[in-house]
N, C-alpha and C positions, 0 to 999 in steps of 0.2 A: 974483653973491651966493655966500657960501660958507655951509654946514651941516653939521654934526660929530653923526654919534651913537655915543654911545660903549655898546662892549658890555663889562662890567665884568669878567671873570673869563674863562679860559678853558673854564671848564666850561661857563659860561651862552655862551660861544661857540659852543663845540661841541653842546651841546642846542638853541640857539635861534639859531644863526647863520643858517639859513635861515627864521626867523622874525620876523626883526629886518629884512630885507631887504622881507618881504613887510609887515610893520607900516609902513615907511619908505616902501611904494611909494608913498602916499596923495597923499604930497609930492609939487607937477607937478614938480620939476627933475629926478624919475629916472624913467631910461627906463622903456617899459612890458617890454622884453624881457631887464632885468636877471636875469641867471639864477646868476651866480657866487655863492656864498655864505663868509659869515666862517669856515666852517669848513674849507671850501677852501683858502682865503688862507690861513689857517692852516698846512695840509698844503702847499702850494705853498712857503710859507718853511721847513717841518720837510725839506725836500727838499735844501735849501743848507743849513742850521745846525741846532745842537741847544742847546736849553735850555728855559728856564720862560718863556710869555707873561706879559708884565706887562700890556700894551692893548690892543685894537683898535677902531680909530675907523673909522668907515665914513663917507667926506668926499664930498659930493656937491658940483660944481661946473660952470658951465654947461656945458664943453665937457669936462669929463671927472669920474668918477666912482670912488673910490680907497679898499683897505683900507689903513689905516696901522697893520702890525701889529711891535708892539716886543718883541721878545725879550731876554732875560737869561741868559748861560751865566756859568759860575765866571771868565771871562776877558773878556770882551764883551760890550758892548749894541750891538743891532741895529734897525735900524729899514726896514723894506720896506713899499715902497710899489707895491699888489696890485690892477692893473687892474678895478673891480668888474665890465665886461662880457665881457672874455679871459682874467681868470685868470692875465695875464702881468705879471712883474714890471719896476717903471715906475719903480725909484728905490731905492735902500739908501744907508742911513749904516750906518759901525761905530766904534764908540766902545772902546779898549782900556782898560778900568777897572783892570785890574791895575797897567797902564802909569803912570796917573794918583793911583793910592794909590802906588806907590813913590817920586814925587815928592814926594809931599803930606809923607810921613812919612819921606824922608831921612834928615834929620838928629835922626827919634827911632828910628832901625834899628841894629842892629849884624850880623854877618854871623857866622855860627857853618856850618862843614859844608857850606859854597856854598848856603846858604838863610837867608831871611831871618825874625826875630821881632823881637816888641816887648823891649824892654830893660824896661820897666814891666810888674811882674807886676799879671794881668787879677782883679776883682773877679766870681768867676763862681758864688758860692755859691746866686745868682737863677735859673741856667738849666736850662733843663730835661736836659739831660744830665747835670750836677754828681754829683748823686746814685748814680747809675751808674755813673759813674767813679770815683767815692770805695768803691762798692762790689766794684769788678774790681781797682781797683789801690792799692798802697798809697802813697798821694799824702804820708804825713806829712810830710816833708823835702822836697818838690816845690812849686814855685810854678806857677801857670795863666798862659802866654803867649800870648795872641792874634795869632794871623797872620792870619786872613780872617773877618770877618762878614759878610754879605752875606743879602739874601733867601734868597737858596739855601740855602747852606751857612755852619757855623763850624768853623773848623778854629783847633784849640791846641797845642801843645806843652807838656809837664810837665815843668822843665828842675829841677837842682838849684843848690845855690849856688854852684857854679861855673862854669853855663851848660852844660852838659853835658845834652842834652836826651836822659832816657828813654820816655817814653810822647810817642806822636801820638794825638790823639782828631780824629774827622772827623762831622760830624753835619751830615746832610743833611735839613733842615728839612720841605718838601715829606713823606717818608716816615716823621720821627720815627723815620729810621735812625740808628744810631751805631756808627760802628767804632774799636777802640781799638788803637793797632799799639804793641807794644815794640820800640822803634827800634834798642837795641843786641843784642838777639837774633835781630830781625825776624820777629818771629811773631804773629800776630794773638792777641789777648788774649779781644777781644770785638766781636760782629759781631750785633747784632739790633737789635728795635723796641722804644722805650719802652714 
């Protein structure tokens, strides 16, 4: 019999990690000596990779109990299985999200200065960082081209009619942090929280 306990977010995991195990220990399938917490499972994973915790599952099976920890970085998605008794990594999967995105949109991209960006201009007026970008740079004759938009960050180029990049913006969503870089002068225009 398999039973899963989902722990919603990283914050809940850190705060409630030990409580999740204790609260779930009423189930007859859990060993009484289980002492490894969800927080410790996340720390074990962070010793191997960096990224954002997407999900933590505590799985109970007849012969093993383990935490399934999903981490997303700007390049890969990881899933680690951490033994809930010993804290050892008993399995892992890695998925390269950047390569998959490149393959999906290969026909819709073009290369410029050894990096790709969407040919299509993006409608960005509703994005959180839009007003700050407009306040910091003269974007009158430039269009916004989305490079990446994932749960962790959004990267765009401001490009002129000839396809020449003028600015690069990096918005780190979890921190509400925006960086604007002038790619021609290689200088930072803005670096701050919204």
